[in-house]
N, C-alpha and C positions, 0 to 999 in steps of 0.2 A: 246402685251407683250413688256415691255421696253427692249431696247438694253443693251449691256454690258456697265458697268460704264467706263467713259473715264479715261485714264491713263495720269497723269501729267508727261511727260517725262523729264521735267526740274527739278524734285525733286531729281534726283541723277542718278548715273550710272545704278543701277539695274532697275529703272523704265524706263529709256531711252531704255535699252536693251529689256525690256518686251514690250514696246510700238512698237518698231521696229519689234519684233517677231510677235505680233498680226497683224500689218499692212501687213507683208509679207504673213502670213497665210491667211488672208482675201482676199488679192490680188490674191492668188492662188485658192480661192474658197473652202477652206477646213475648216471643223469644227475642234475643238480641238481634238475630238476623232479620226477623220480621220488622223490628223497629227501624233498622237502618235501610231497609228496602226502599228504593226511590231516592236515596241520598248518594253521595259520592264516597261513602265510608263503609268499611267492613265491620263485621261483628267483633273482631278482635280489638278494633279501635274503640268501640263502645264499651267492651269489657274493661279495658284499661281506664276509661273515664269513670266507670262505676266503682272501680277500686281506688279511685283518687290518684291514679298514677299518671294520668295524661290530661292535658287541658281540653276543654270542650270548644271546638271551633264554632264561631258564631253561626255559620250557615247550618251546621248540624243541630245546634241548639234550637234554631228556628224550625227545622224539620221535626225535631222531637216534640216541640210545643204543638205543632199542627197535628201530628199523629196522636199524641196523648191528650190533646185538647186541654192543655194546662195553662191557657190564657197568658202565654208569654213568660211563665215563671222561669224556665231554664235560660231563656234569652236574657232576661233581666239580671240574673245572678251570674251569668257567664263571666262578666268583667271582675266581679268580686273574687271568683275562683282564680282567675288569671293573676290578679294582684297578690293573692295569698300564696300561690305556688312560687312566685318569683320574689317573695319578700326577702330583702337583703341582697338582691341581685339587680343589676342594671337592666333597664327595659330592653336594650339591644341584645342582651344575653338570653332573653326569654326562649327564643326558638331553639337555640343550642342546648339550653337547660333541659327542655322537653325531649330533644333528640338524644341527649346523653343517656337518659333512662331507658331508651328503647334500642340502643345500638347493639349490634352483634360484636362490633369491634371499634375501638377508639385508638388512634395513633396520634401522638402529640409531640410537638416541637415547641418548646418555650425556653429560649436561650438565656434569659436574664433572671428568671426566678423559677423555683420548682413549680410545676403545674398545680393548679388549685386542687385537683383530686388527690394529690400526694402530700399536701401541706399539713403540718401539725398545727395545733392551736396557736402556739407561740410564734411560729413562722408566719401563719396567716395574719395574725394581729400586727406583726411588724410590717408586713406588706401593706395592709389596709391603712395603718396609721401613717405610713410614709407617703402613700399615694392620695390620701384624703386627710390632710393635716388639720383641717378646720372642722371636721365632723365631731359631734358630741359623742361621749362614751357609749351611750345606748345605741347610736347609729353604727359605731364601730363594732359593737358586740353583735348587732343584727347581721352585719356583713360577714363577720368571722363565723358565726354559728351557721349561716346559710352555706358558706363554703365547706365547712366540716360535714354538714349533712349530706353533701353530694357524695362523699366517700363511702356512704352506705352501700353504694354499688358493689363494693368489694366484699361485702358481708352477706348479701342476700342470696346470691346464686353463683356458685363456683364457676359456672361455664360462661356466663355473660356479665359484662362484655370482656372480650379479649383486649387487654389494654397494653399498649406498647409505647413507651416514652423514650425519646432521645434527649439526653441531658448534656449540656455543654460542661466540660470539665471545670469551668469557672464556678459553677454552682457548688462544687465540692470543695473549692479552695478559698473562695472569698466569703467571709462570714457576715451574714446578716444579723446574727444573734451571738450572744456569749457562747463560749465553747460547749457548755453542757446543752444549750439549745440546739446548736448545730449538730451535735452528736445525736440528739433525739430525732432531728429531722432526717438525718442520713439513716438512722436505725429504722425509721418508718419505711423508707424506700426499700431497704434490705429485707425487712420483715415481710412486706408484701411480695417481694420477689421470691423469698424462701417458701412462701405459702403458695407459690405458683399462681398468684393473682395478677401479677404484672410482669412484663418483660422490659427491664431497663437496659439501655445502651448509653455509653458515654462517648461523646465526641471529644477527643483529646485536643488540648491546646496546640500540640505539635502538628495537627492536621492542616493548619493554615487556612487559606481560602477554601470554601466549600459550597455546595449547590444551593444552600438555603440561608445565606447570610442576611437576608432582609425579611423581617416579619416573623410572625408566629403562625402555627397551623394546628388545628385539631381535625383530623380526617375521621369520619364516621361512616360505617356501613350498616345496613339494616336488612332484615329478612323480608320485609314487605314494602320497601321503598328504595329509590335510587340513593347512591352515596351523597354525602354532604361534607362541606368544609366550613369550619368556623375559624376566622382570623381576627385578631384583636390588637388594638393599639391602646394608648393610655386612657382615653375617654370615649372610645367608640369601638364597635365590633361589627363584623359583617358575616352573614351566613350565606354561603355560596352553594348553589345546586345546579348551576349551568354545567352541562356535561363536559364541554370543552375545557372550562376553567378547572373543574374538578380533576380532569385528566392531567392538566399541567401541574397541579399541586401534587398529584399522585406520583408523577415522574420525579419531581424535585425531592419529595420525601424519600422515595426509594433510593435515589442517588445519595442523599444524606445518610441513610441507614447503611449503605455500602461503605461510607467513609468512617463510620463509628466503630468502636471496639465491639467484639462479640459479647453476647450477654454474660457469659461466665466471667470473662476478664473485667467487664464493667461492674458486675456485682462485687468482685474482689476489690476493685478500686473504691467503690462506695463504702464498703465495710472498713477498709484500711483508713479512709479519711475520717470515718466516724470514730475509730479507735484513737487516732491522733488528736482529734478534738477532745475526746474524753480524757486523754492523758495530759491535756494542757499544751499539746504541741500543735502549732499551726502547720497544716499539711503543706508540703512544698513539692 
């Protein structure tokens, strides 16, 4: 049976932390399950921390320090890892960022801009510069790069997450970029759909009033945890796991999906809008 995959500790703070954790655990002769015994976490949670894919909760870090007798090393470095993992992202997005990487499914409604997971570099830069007009170029670059890195979800595992986005037709018609940039953004959505990595639906202008006219929502489900909703406004975000509220968001999203065009017709609309921009014609 092959051993565990090697961890490249030079890839960043989280992987360095994870590699050190694995080394200390193996040096103590413990399995992942034995190390988490007595905590509120499972071995799969620890495995993801060791690979640098998941943040270390403070209470688990304290438990690990006690069991491995590491004199508070993992507790002291816990905050460093958290800061590194969310570099370029707002503090309020931290929990959603971690959840996004573990989700079995992600369903998103973001009516005023393309969702971050779908944005091209040019589109992400335009959004960041518009919403943070006083930031220095290096701060803008950090935010753009962090946003683009999230899209690695679509490259690593063809089966997870199942991503379903509902896009308002205005995103296809109102240009945030010059025509070639808008064509590239729409091509990105179409390319992911053609590769069966996402399912896009377009809510047409003609639909009029609909069940989700207020706010944004990212609904996430997991194999080992209850579902979660993340909703965001301009300078704040909220992660919701209250079962009753999650159920309400679920109902509203399902009603919105019923009002949107089918995936096939939506993809055709996205591709037609891209072609119009590419040919210098403003879609109408």
